[in-house]
C-alpha positions in Angstrom: 0.0 0.0 0.0 1.4 3.4 -1.0 1.7 6.4 1.4 -1.0 8.1 -0.5 -3.3 5.1 -0.1 -2.6 4.9 3.6 -3.3 8.6 4.0 -6.6 8.3 2.2 -7.6 5.3 4.3 -6.8 7.3 7.5 -8.7 10.3 6.2 -11.8 8.2 5.2 -11.8 6.5 8.7 -11.7 9.9 10.4 -14.4 11.4 8.2 -16.6 8.4 8.9 -16.1 8.9 12.7 -16.6 12.7 12.4 -19.9 12.3 10.5 -21.3 9.7 12.9 -20.2 11.3 16.2 -21.2 15.0 15.9 -22.1 15.5 19.5 -18.9 14.0 20.8 -16.9 16.0 18.2 -18.7 19.3 19.1 -18.1 18.6 22.9 -14.4 18.3 22.2 -14.2 21.5 20.1 -16.1 23.3 22.9 -13.3 22.3 25.2 -10.6 23.5 22.8 -12.2 26.9 22.6 -12.5 27.2 26.4 -10.2 30.1 27.3 -9.2 28.4 30.6 -7.2 25.9 28.4 -9.1 22.9 29.5 -8.9 21.2 26.1 -5.2 21.8 25.8 -4.7 20.3 29.2 -6.5 17.2 28.1 -4.4 17.0 24.9 -1.2 17.3 27.0 -2.4 14.6 29.3 -3.1 12.3 26.4 0.4 13.0 24.9 2.2 12.1 28.2 0.0 9.0 28.6 1.0 7.8 25.1 4.7 9.0 25.4 5.6 9.3 29.1 9.1 10.7 28.5 7.4 13.8 27.0 6.3 15.3 30.3 9.8 15.6 31.8 11.2 16.9 28.6 8.6 19.6 28.2 9.0 20.7 31.8 12.7 21.0 31.4 12.2 22.9 28.2 9.9 25.4 29.9 12.4 25.9 32.8 15.4 26.3 30.6 15.6 30.0 29.7 17.9 29.2 26.7 15.3 27.0 25.1 14.4 28.0 21.6 13.1 25.5 19.0 10.8 22.6 19.8 12.4 20.1 17.4 13.8 18.0 20.3 10.3 17.8 21.8 8.8 16.7 18.5 11.5 14.1 18.1 10.6 12.6 21.5 7.0 12.2 20.4 8.1 10.8 17.0 10.6 8.4 18.5 8.1 7.4 21.2 5.8 6.1 18.5 3.1 8.7 19.0 1.7 8.1 15.5 1.2 4.4 16.0 -0.2 4.9 19.5 -2.8 7.4 18.1 -3.8 5.0 15.4 -4.2 2.2 18.0 -6.3 4.3 20.3 -8.4 5.5 17.4 -9.2 2.0 16.2 -9.9 0.8 19.8 -12.2 3.8 20.5 -12.1 3.1 24.2 -14.6 4.9 26.4 -13.6 8.4 27.5 -10.7 8.4 25.0 -10.4 11.8 23.3 -8.2 10.5 20.5 -10.9 10.1 17.8 -12.4 13.6 18.5 -8.9 15.1 18.7 -7.8 13.7 15.4 -11.0 14.6 13.7 -10.6 18.2 15.0 -7.1 18.4 13.6 -8.3 17.2 10.2 -11.6 18.9 9.9 -11.9 21.7 12.5 -10.4 25.2 13.0 -7.6 23.5 14.8 -4.7 25.6 13.5 -6.7 28.8 14.1 -7.7 27.9 17.6 -4.2 27.0 18.6 -2.9 30.4 17.2 -5.8 32.3 18.9 -4.9 30.7 22.2 -1.2 31.5 21.7 -1.9 35.2 21.0 -4.0 35.4 24.1 -1.2 33.9 26.2 1.3 36.4 24.8 -1.0 39.3 25.9 -1.5 37.9 29.3 0.6 40.0 31.6 0.5 37.4 34.4 2.6 34.9 32.4 6.4 35.1 32.6 8.6 35.9 29.6 9.6 32.3 28.9 6.0 31.1 28.5 5.1 34.0 26.3 8.2 33.4 24.2 7.2 29.8 23.8 3.7 30.8 22.8 5.2 33.1 20.1 7.4 30.3 18.8 4.5 27.9 18.7 2.4 30.3 16.7 5.1 30.6 14.1 5.5 26.8 14.0 1.8 26.1 13.7 1.3 28.5 10.8 4.3 27.3 8.9 3.3 23.6 9.4 -0.2 24.3 8.3 1.2 25.7 5.0 3.8 22.9 4.6 1.2 20.1 4.8 -1.3 22.0 2.7 -3.9 22.3 5.4 -4.0 26.1 5.0 -3.0 28.6 2.3 -1.3 32.0 2.9 -4.6 33.7 2.0 -6.3 31.8 4.8 -4.0 33.4 7.4 -4.4 36.9 5.9 -8.2 36.4 6.3 -7.6 35.1 9.9 -5.7 38.3 10.9 -8.4 40.4 9.3 -11.1 38.5 11.3 -9.2 38.9 14.5 -8.9 42.6 14.0 -12.6 42.9 13.2 -13.2 41.5 16.7 -10.9 44.0 18.3 -8.0 41.6 18.8 -4.5 42.4 17.6 -2.7 39.2 16.6 0.8 40.7 16.7 2.8 37.5 16.1 0.5 36.1 13.4 0.5 39.4 11.6 4.3 39.4 11.7 4.4 36.0 10.1 1.9 36.9 7.4 3.8 40.1 6.6 6.6 37.8 5.3 4.5 35.8 3.0 5.9 36.0 -0.6 2.5 35.6 -2.3 0.8 38.5 -0.5 0.4 41.9 -2.3 2.7 44.7 -1.0 -0.1 46.8 0.4 -1.3 43.8 2.4 2.2 43.2 3.7 2.4 46.9 4.8 -0.9 46.5 6.7 0.2 43.3 8.4 3.6 44.8 9.3 1.7 47.7 10.9 -0.4 45.3 12.9 2.7 43.2 14.0 4.3 46.3 15.4 1.4 47.1 17.7 2.1 46.4 21.3 -0.2 43.9 23.0 
């Protein structure tokens, strides 16, 4: 079976679950949009359940004020067999397991936008220390770039996202800074995004 065939099989299975479990799916998305971070806490707990080494590595990363990229953290998840573990839990669909809803949300929901929104809010939270806000900033950039790399979003989608945030009175400083560097965006749009990215939260 080719990689494309495997991907299609995965996508079809997720879509079938998504179409037949709307209430469960919507309950999960509601958690992910809860500004107290309840959904993200559940996702984190699932990650450390599937790859126990991840918890200590993440805590050390957060405490190390020289930490920059998250490539080492991603490698721990990859080497720990996260992908296979997720597939196993999706197939088993055990009671109270969030994996099917989580994967469906990543494939079909506003997952990238939601994660970026939450990151922007963390950055503007004066109660958080510098390290956590810097991590949030780095994560926003990583999420946007990954969404483009895998073809889940286009550059135009992120331009629209910034515009929608501004319409709601929110200044997505980091996101606008990333968008201002897009090559396909017209110059006048880049100027607008650069202006937004220079606003202080």
